[in-house]
C-alpha positions as CSV (number, residue, x, y, z in Angstrom):
1,M,0.0,0.0,0.1
2,R,1.1,3.4,-0.8
3,S,-0.1,6.7,0.9
4,Q,0.7,10.2,0.3
5,I,0.4,13.1,2.8
6,E,0.8,16.7,1.5
7,L,2.6,18.6,4.1
8,E,2.9,22.5,4.9
9,N,6.2,23.8,3.8
10,P,7.4,24.6,7.3
11,V,6.3,21.1,8.6
12,A,8.0,19.5,5.6
13,A,11.2,21.4,6.4
14,E,11.0,20.6,10.1
15,L,10.7,16.8,9.3
16,A,13.5,16.8,6.8
17,G,15.8,18.3,9.6
18,S,19.6,18.1,9.3
19,K,20.9,15.5,6.8
20,D,17.3,13.8,7.0
21,A,18.1,12.8,10.5
22,V,14.3,13.1,11.6
23,L,13.2,11.1,8.5
24,K,15.7,8.3,9.2
25,T,14.6,8.0,12.8
26,L,11.0,8.1,11.7
27,E,11.6,5.3,9.3
28,D,13.4,3.3,12.0
29,H,10.2,3.7,14.3
30,L,7.8,2.7,11.7
31,D,7.2,-0.5,9.8
32,C,7.1,1.0,6.3
33,D,9.4,2.9,3.9
34,V,9.3,6.7,4.2
35,F,9.9,9.2,1.5
36,L,9.9,13.0,1.5
37,R,10.1,14.9,-1.7
38,G,9.4,18.7,-1.5
39,N,6.3,18.8,0.8
40,V,5.0,15.5,0.0
41,L,5.4,12.5,2.1
42,T,5.1,9.0,0.9
43,L,4.5,5.9,3.1
44,E,4.8,2.4,1.5
45,G,4.2,-0.9,3.3
46,E,1.5,-3.2,4.7
47,P,-1.8,-1.3,4.9
48,A,-1.9,-1.6,9.0
49,A,1.7,-0.2,9.2
50,V,0.9,2.6,6.8
51,D,-2.2,3.7,8.6
52,A,0.0,3.7,11.8
53,A,2.6,5.6,10.3
54,A,0.2,8.2,8.9
55,A,-1.2,8.8,12.4
56,V,2.5,9.4,13.8
57,V,3.0,11.8,10.9
58,R,-0.2,13.7,11.7
59,E,0.8,13.9,15.2
60,L,4.1,15.2,14.5
61,A,2.9,17.8,11.9
62,E,0.4,19.0,14.8
63,L,3.2,19.4,17.2
64,I,5.3,21.3,14.5
65,S,2.6,23.6,13.9
66,Q,2.3,24.3,17.5
67,G,6.0,25.3,17.7
68,H,7.5,22.1,18.9
69,E,11.0,21.4,17.8
70,I,11.3,17.8,16.5
71,A,14.0,15.7,17.4
72,P,14.8,11.9,17.2
73,G,13.5,11.7,20.7
74,T,10.4,13.3,19.9
75,I,9.4,10.7,17.4
76,E,10.0,8.0,19.9
77,A,7.9,9.8,22.4
78,V,5.1,10.1,19.8
79,T,5.2,6.6,18.7
80,R,5.2,5.2,22.2
81,A,2.4,7.5,23.2
82,L,0.1,6.4,20.2
83,D,1.0,2.7,21.0
84,E,-0.6,3.2,24.4
85,H,-3.5,5.2,23.0
86,E,-2.3,8.4,24.7
87,S,-2.3,11.9,23.2
88,P,1.4,12.6,22.5
89,A,0.7,16.5,22.6
90,R,-0.8,16.1,26.1
91,I,2.6,14.4,27.3
92,L,5.2,16.6,25.4
93,E,3.3,19.9,26.2
94,D,3.2,19.3,30.0
95,V,6.4,21.5,30.4
96,V,7.5,20.8,34.3
97,W,10.2,23.4,34.2
98,R,11.4,26.1,32.0
99,H,14.5,28.1,32.5
100,R,16.5,29.8,29.8
101,T,17.2,27.3,27.2
102,T,16.2,24.4,29.4
103,K,12.9,22.9,29.0
104,V,11.8,19.9,31.0
105,A,8.9,17.8,29.9
106,P,7.9,14.0,30.2
107,K,8.9,12.1,27.3
108,T,7.0,8.8,27.8
109,V,3.6,7.9,29.0
110,N,5.0,6.5,32.3
111,Q,6.9,9.8,32.9
112,K,3.6,11.8,32.4
113,R,2.1,9.4,35.1
114,Y,4.9,10.0,37.5
115,V,4.8,13.7,37.1
116,D,1.0,13.8,37.7
117,S,1.4,11.7,40.7
118,I,4.0,14.0,42.2
119,R,1.6,16.8,41.7
120,R,-1.4,14.9,43.1
121,N,0.1,12.9,46.0
122,T,2.1,13.7,49.1
123,I,4.5,10.9,48.6
124,T,5.5,9.1,45.2
125,F,7.6,6.3,44.6
126,G,9.5,6.1,41.3
127,I,10.7,2.7,40.7
128,G,12.6,1.5,37.6
129,P,16.2,1.4,35.8
130,A,18.5,4.0,35.1
131,G,17.9,6.7,32.5
132,T,14.0,6.9,33.0
133,G,14.1,10.2,34.1
134,K,13.0,9.6,37.7
135,T,15.6,11.9,39.6
136,F,15.8,14.4,37.0
137,L,12.0,15.1,36.8
138,A,11.8,14.9,40.6
139,V,14.4,17.8,40.9
140,A,12.6,19.7,38.0
141,L,9.3,19.7,39.9
142,A,11.1,20.6,43.2
143,A,12.8,23.6,41.3
144,A,9.4,24.6,40.0
145,A,7.6,24.2,43.4
146,L,10.4,26.5,45.1
147,S,10.0,29.2,42.3
148,R,6.3,29.2,42.9
149,R,7.0,29.5,46.6
150,E,4.9,26.6,47.2
151,V,7.7,25.3,49.5
152,N,10.5,27.0,51.4
153,R,13.3,24.6,50.6
154,I,14.3,21.6,48.6
155,I,16.0,18.7,50.6
156,L,18.0,16.0,48.5
157,T,19.2,13.0,50.1
158,R,20.5,9.6,49.5
159,P,22.0,6.6,51.4
160,A,26.0,6.7,51.3
161,V,26.0,2.9,51.3
162,E,29.7,2.5,50.1
163,A,30.9,4.4,53.2
164,G,28.6,2.6,55.5
165,E,27.2,6.0,56.4
166,R,30.3,6.5,58.6
167,L,31.5,9.6,56.8
168,G,33.8,10.9,59.4
169,F,36.5,8.6,57.8
170,L,36.4,10.6,54.7
171,P,38.7,13.9,54.3
172,G,37.4,17.3,54.1
173,D,34.0,19.0,55.5
174,L,30.7,17.5,55.2
175,M,30.1,18.7,51.6
176,A,33.5,17.2,50.5
177,K,32.7,13.9,52.3
178,V,29.3,13.3,50.7
179,D,30.0,14.8,47.2
180,P,30.8,11.2,45.6
181,Y,27.5,10.0,46.7
182,L,25.2,13.1,46.0
183,R,27.0,14.2,42.8
184,P,24.0,13.0,40.5
185,L,21.8,15.4,42.4
186,F,24.1,18.2,42.1
187,D,24.2,17.4,38.5
188,A,20.6,17.6,38.1
189,L,20.3,20.9,40.1
190,H,22.9,22.4,37.9
191,D,20.9,21.5,34.7
192,M,17.8,23.4,36.3
193,L,19.6,26.5,37.7
194,E,22.7,28.5,37.3
195,P,25.8,27.3,39.4
196,E,25.7,30.7,41.3
197,R,22.0,30.3,42.1
198,V,22.7,26.8,43.4
199,S,25.6,28.0,45.5
200,Q,23.5,30.7,47.1
201,H,20.5,28.4,47.9
202,L,23.0,25.9,49.5
203,D,24.6,28.6,51.5
204,R,21.4,30.0,52.8
205,G,19.8,26.4,53.3
206,V,17.2,26.9,50.8
207,I,18.6,23.8,49.0
208,E,20.0,21.1,51.4
209,V,21.9,18.2,50.2
210,A,22.8,15.5,52.8
211,P,23.2,12.0,53.2
212,L,20.1,10.2,54.7
213,A,21.8,9.6,58.2
214,Y,21.5,13.1,58.7
215,M,17.6,13.1,58.5
216,R,17.0,11.2,61.7
217,G,15.3,13.0,64.2
218,R,14.0,15.9,62.1
219,T,10.5,17.1,61.0
220,L,10.5,18.4,57.4
221,N,7.9,21.3,57.0
222,D,7.3,23.3,54.0
223,S,9.8,21.1,51.9
224,F,10.1,19.2,48.8
225,I,12.3,16.2,49.7
226,I,13.8,13.8,47.4
227,L,15.3,10.4,48.4
228,D,17.5,9.0,45.6
229,E,18.9,5.5,45.3
230,A,16.4,4.2,47.9
231,Q,17.0,0.7,47.0
232,N,20.0,0.9,49.3
233,T,17.9,1.7,52.3
234,S,17.2,-0.7,54.9
235,P,13.6,-1.0,56.1
236,E,14.3,0.9,59.1
237,Q,16.0,3.7,57.3
238,M,13.0,3.9,55.0
239,K,10.6,4.0,57.9
240,M,12.7,6.7,59.6
241,F,12.8,8.8,56.2
242,L,9.1,8.6,55.6
243,T,8.1,9.6,59.0
244,R,10.3,13.0,58.7
245,L,7.3,14.2,56.6
246,G,6.0,17.4,57.9
247,F,3.1,19.8,57.0
248,N,3.0,21.2,53.4
249,S,5.8,18.8,52.3
250,K,6.2,16.5,49.5
251,M,8.2,13.5,49.2
252,V,9.6,11.6,46.1
253,V,11.5,8.5,46.6
254,T,13.3,7.0,43.7
255,G,15.2,3.7,43.2
256,D,16.0,0.7,41.1
257,I,15.4,-2.5,42.8
258,T,17.8,-4.4,40.3
259,Q,20.9,-2.5,41.6
260,I,20.8,-3.1,45.4
261,D,24.2,-2.8,46.9
262,L,23.3,-4.0,50.3
263,P,24.7,-7.1,51.6
264,R,22.7,-9.9,50.2
265,E,21.3,-11.0,53.4
266,N,19.6,-7.6,54.1
267,D,16.4,-6.5,53.0
268,S,16.0,-3.5,50.7
269,G,13.7,-0.9,52.1
270,L,12.4,0.1,48.7
271,V,11.3,-3.7,48.2
272,V,9.5,-3.9,51.5
273,V,7.8,-0.5,51.5
274,S,5.7,-1.4,48.3
275,D,4.3,-4.3,50.4
276,I,3.7,-2.1,53.5
277,L,2.3,1.0,51.7
278,D,0.5,-0.1,48.7
279,G,-3.1,1.3,48.5
280,V,-2.5,3.9,51.4
281,E,-4.3,7.2,50.3
282,G,-1.8,10.0,49.3
283,I,1.0,7.5,48.3
284,E,1.5,6.2,44.7
285,F,4.0,3.8,43.3
286,V,4.9,4.5,39.6
287,R,7.0,1.7,37.9
288,F,9.1,2.2,34.9
289,S,10.6,-0.2,32.5
290,D,13.4,-0.1,30.0
291,E,10.8,1.3,27.5
292,D,10.8,4.6,29.5
293,V,14.8,4.9,29.3
294,V,15.4,8.2,27.6
295,R,19.0,8.4,27.3
296,H,21.0,7.1,24.5
297,K,19.3,4.2,22.7
298,L,22.1,2.0,23.6
299,V,21.5,2.5,27.3
300,R,18.1,0.9,26.8
301,R,19.7,-2.2,25.0
302,I,22.0,-2.5,27.8
303,V,19.2,-2.4,30.5
304,A,17.3,-4.9,28.6
305,A,20.4,-7.2,28.1
306,Y,21.0,-7.0,32.0
307,D,17.3,-7.6,32.7
308,E,17.4,-10.7,30.3
309,H,20.6,-11.9,32.0
310,S,19.0,-11.5,35.6
311,Q,16.1,-13.9,34.5
312,R,18.6,-16.5,33.8
313,M,20.3,-16.1,37.0
314,A,19.8,-18.6,40.0
315,P,16.9,-17.4,42.3
316,E,19.5,-17.0,45.3
317,L,21.2,-14.4,43.1
318,R,18.4,-12.2,42.4
319,P,17.1,-9.4,44.8
320,R,15.5,-11.0,47.7
321,K,11.9,-10.6,48.4
322,R,10.1,-11.0,51.7
323,A,7.8,-13.9,52.2
């Protein structure tokens, strides 16, 4: 079957992109051949594949006409959304944070659900592999909440498992000691704000970055609190963290239960908590898969390969589950 779609000139120019990069990516994601000559796009293949491709092209044309820049990742987001019968525009137009040239928005259906969950609930758990945007989106939402003065501060924390949380043995002041463990959170912050603004907020306590051990005994009011790498908490640490919740605060807990660094005989607080709190009002669990990885496409292949390998492993080598 062959189908031809006449496009507006600006749409055709955007789809052509630099050296046909967008068209090549489009063809990679569709089960038919794609040709663009002038402003006429031709689709050739099986009828069902051509119909599906035409729907993707129409969605892309609509996004372009609304001012969206089309990149290879945009095509992937559109095709995934259509596969799950979701509106691509509804996902891609939900800008979480905008700062100068930085614009943060969900790129997958699950990312959209995650963002909506954080807005709607007091505590959100984002569980899934690396590269799914769990931490990045949480930090963007925290920056947005701070800018709108919905909270007075942002608190970022994660367990320092490799040091056993005995940070006194490391050289330097507190920031120097925890830097290796909290660097991913700093990186996300610097993607959202200028380094000078981050330094000012750190100096004034508007942004606090600290290991999980330093949360004990506190009540955190008017705060947006993010616990990263939560798979490396013990059940006791997880309970301690969650009970720090104060008034007018939000918590986001992120982690990957396939990357637990605890001794094998120890339970992960992130694994246990899903059994304990599932169904509690105000708390939601959003689970990501390798389909939500938005880094380089090779990262998704790596994640998938590791998942396949873990399925072949002996049960005793898999993450432990409570009976």
